[in-house]
C-alpha positions as MATLAB code, in Angstrom:
seq = 'MAISRVQTVGVYVRDQQAALEFYRDKLGFEVRQDMPMGGPGSDRWIEVVPPGAETGIVLSTPASMGGFSERIGTFSGYVLSTDDPQKTYEELSGRGVHFNEPPTAQPWGMMQAIFVDQDGNEFVLVGPLAG';
ca = [
     -24.225   24.615   14.050;
     -22.465   21.347   13.299;
     -19.475   21.016   10.970;
     -20.499   20.394    7.361;
     -16.881   19.407    5.445;
     -13.705   19.829    4.647;
     -13.050   22.663    3.002;
      -9.347   22.438    1.843;
      -6.142   20.504    3.305;
      -2.282   21.637    2.575;
       0.477   20.132    1.084;
       3.952   21.447    1.736;
       5.922   22.447   -1.487;
       9.370   23.267   -2.367;
       7.874   25.616   -5.634;
       4.834   26.522   -6.043;
       4.434   27.232   -9.785;
       6.243   23.639  -10.365;
       3.487   22.237   -7.559;
       0.965   23.691  -10.035;
       1.858   22.356  -13.077;
       2.074   18.492  -11.309;
      -1.094   18.792  -10.084;
      -2.938   20.072  -13.330;
      -0.835   18.504  -16.089;
      -0.323   15.278  -14.396;
      -3.148   14.583  -11.954;
      -5.781   16.591  -14.055;
      -6.541   18.500  -11.120;
      -8.827   21.414  -11.717;
      -7.268   25.501  -10.265;
      -9.795   26.814   -7.911;
      -7.993   29.649   -7.005;
      -4.680   30.948   -7.865;
      -3.767   34.022   -6.221;
      -1.470   36.264   -4.725;
      -1.167   36.185   -0.655;
       0.577   39.927   -0.395;
       2.701   42.109   -2.784;
       4.741   41.651   -5.484;
       7.362   38.467   -5.139;
       4.659   36.902   -2.381;
       3.643   33.472   -2.048;
       0.349   32.655   -4.010;
      -3.025   30.956   -2.326;
      -3.019   28.065   -5.234;
      -5.931   25.680   -4.552;
      -6.414   22.929   -6.819;
      -9.289   19.990   -6.696;
     -10.343   16.725   -8.266;
     -12.838   17.361  -10.910;
     -16.091   17.000   -9.233;
     -14.796   17.274   -5.834;
     -15.866   19.467   -2.670;
     -12.315   19.158   -0.905;
      -9.438   21.470   -2.516;
      -5.414   20.478   -2.062;
      -3.543   23.992   -1.420;
      -0.138   24.001   -2.484;
       1.877   25.742    0.257;
       5.770   26.725    0.665;
       6.409   26.599    4.321;
       7.772   30.124    4.291;
       3.892   31.059    3.396;
       2.551   28.820    6.668;
       5.439   29.516    8.955;
       7.850   26.700    8.907;
       7.355   23.103    8.792;
       9.746   22.349    5.494;
      10.302   18.959    7.182;
       6.631   17.584    5.788;
       8.108   18.007    2.351;
       8.833   14.556    0.692;
       6.781   12.987    3.720;
       3.591   10.613    3.651;
       0.693   13.293    3.103;
      -1.894   11.257    5.205;
      -4.192   12.212    2.390;
      -6.255    9.498    0.721;
      -7.544    9.721   -2.644;
     -10.111    7.777   -4.405;
     -11.209    6.028   -7.971;
     -13.521    3.934   -9.017;
     -10.591    1.980  -11.068;
      -7.230    2.029   -9.477;
      -5.473    0.522  -12.450;
      -6.756    2.433  -15.328;
      -6.090    5.408  -13.253;
      -2.326    4.083  -12.396;
      -2.030    3.056  -16.087;
      -3.143    6.758  -17.379;
      -0.814    8.399  -14.612;
       2.223    6.719  -15.048;
       2.013    7.213  -18.411;
       1.728   10.996  -17.588;
       5.055   10.113  -15.701;
       3.180   10.606  -12.324;
       5.899    8.011   -9.945;
       4.544    5.192   -8.001;
       6.358    3.436   -5.029;
       3.446    0.816   -4.997;
       1.618   -0.277   -7.997;
      -2.307   -1.080   -7.255;
      -2.388   -4.447   -4.951;
      -5.564   -5.947   -3.382;
      -5.391   -5.166    0.330;
      -7.129   -7.699    3.060;
      -9.378   -4.416    4.072;
     -11.562   -4.984    0.718;
      -9.899   -2.789   -1.550;
      -6.983   -1.939   -4.328;
      -4.737    0.293   -3.348;
      -1.501    2.559   -4.576;
       1.182    5.105   -3.649;
       2.184    7.436   -5.656;
       4.244   10.903   -5.054;
       4.347   14.678   -5.910;
       7.094   16.362   -7.556;
       8.466   16.880   -3.977;
       8.339   12.958   -2.891;
       4.928   13.566   -1.193;
       3.524   10.510   -0.445;
      -0.874   10.035   -1.261;
      -2.259    6.661   -1.035;
      -4.926    5.908   -4.067;
      -7.940    3.487   -3.656;
     -10.371    2.239   -5.072;
     -12.685   -1.205   -5.433;
     -11.114   -4.652   -6.487;
     -11.174   -5.587  -10.163;
     -13.731   -7.589  -11.282;
];
């Protein structure tokens, strides 16, 4: 047996509903799961995924995962990809997504942009060079 894929990765957020609205409405992700993790008033298991992707992102509060509030608003370490970085940048910017870095040609042969979610978690967006 071997590990065959990454099922989910987690992002720590302050407010799960605000995060869900950002990832679904601004980034255009699909909701794979949204269910309570315990009794009434408990945190939810919210898993979102880019359309057509296998790996989902779980939007977790530090309380639901045993701490780690210091991770909110930091570099996520996640790199997302697109076929057209400039067009994706323009579309997401138009929906209110804040970019710390617009698409820029990188010496390693790709375009790269950096954006933040509603809590300031940073993500890298990469794609092919224009033209």
